[in-house]
N, C-alpha and C positions, 0 to 999 in steps of 0.2 A: 755767492760771498757778495758782501756789499762793495761796491768800487769807490766809496767816499764818504766821509763823513766819520761819525763816533761807532767804533767797531765792539767796543764792549756791549755785549748781546744785553746784561741786564739795566746798562745806562740807558741804551738806545730804546729800549721798551719803556723804561720809566719815564722818558722824554717823549715820548709818542702817546703816552696817555696823560700827559698835564693839559691843561686848560687855561682859557683868558682867566687873568689876575691869579693862579696859583702860584705860589712862592717856593722858589729852590734856593736851597740855603747852600752856596758853595764855601766849605772852611777849610782852615788849615786843620793840622793833626791834633791840635790842642783844643780845639772847639769841642766844648759836651754836648753830647747829641744826646737831643730831647726824645724824653718818652714818647712813644707812639708814632715817629715820624720813620717813614723809611730809609735806609740807609742803603749808598752804595759807595762802599769804602776801598778807592782807588788808589791809599798809600800802601808805598813799598817801602821805603825806610824814609829818613828826614830827608825834605828836597825833592822827591820823587813820587808821584808826579808835582812838577811846580804847581801853584795858584795858577798865575800867568798861562800857561800849556791848558789848563783845564777849561779854563775862562775864555779863551780865544776859540776852544773846540765847541763851547756851548753857544757861542756868539756866530758861530758859522753855521750850525745847526739849529737856533732858536729865535725867537723874536720875543724879545724882552720890552716892556714899557716903562720898566724902573728899576731902579738900584737903591738899597739902605745899606749902609755901613756903618760904621762905628766912628764916633766923633774922634776917637785916638787915632784911627787909619790914617787921619789928615796928614799927620806928621811921619807916617811910618812908610815904607817903600809901596806898601800895600794902595795907599790913595793916590801914589801916583799912576800905578798900575790901571787903575778904576778911573781915574780922571782922564788919562788916554784914550779910554773905552765909550765911557759916557759923558752926554752934555750936563745930564743932572743928576745928582747923587745926593738922597736923604740923608743926615746923618742924627742921629741916635748915639747916647751912651753906649760902651760896649757891655754893659749889663742888662741895658734894654734889648739890644740886639740878641742877648742868649734867650730871652725871655719871648723876644719875636720870633726866634726860630723853633718853638712850639706850633706856630701856626703853619710852619712850611709842608707842603705835600712831597717834599723830598730832600734828603741830606747828602751831600755829594761831600767823602770827606779826602782832601788830596793830602800828599806829605807833604806841604809847606811848614816850614818851621820857622817862617818869620811872622811877627807879633802883626795882630792884628788883621791879619789877609783873610778876611770873611765878610760874605757879600751875601745879601740878600737879593736874588732878583726875581723879580716881579714878570709872568709871563704876560706878552701882548699877543695881538693878532695880525696876522700876514695880509689882510686885507682891509 
């Protein structure tokens, strides 16, 4: 049994298969899932698990070199959550983020029900 880190076997395995510049879309429960992108659905009910909880678990486990979020998130709670964790965030419209999500290698659905709690996380390297 793992001692620490992400315990969800499907999520842990999917993260291990990612490489430099691959995109992970961390989404609220309302974000449309793009066709053809593998999905890890963690949502149980509205609010569980929270976007912040899953984001923090990902940040503990992975190296991300970038974050892309919807411009609309700037004035929403999700904008604060992202700004607390990333020095630089690229903002695009929510419509563009939906289109961009089709390039993701992995789509992680949370139970978050807060508007615009979505972020495209770009994988980095640890060296």
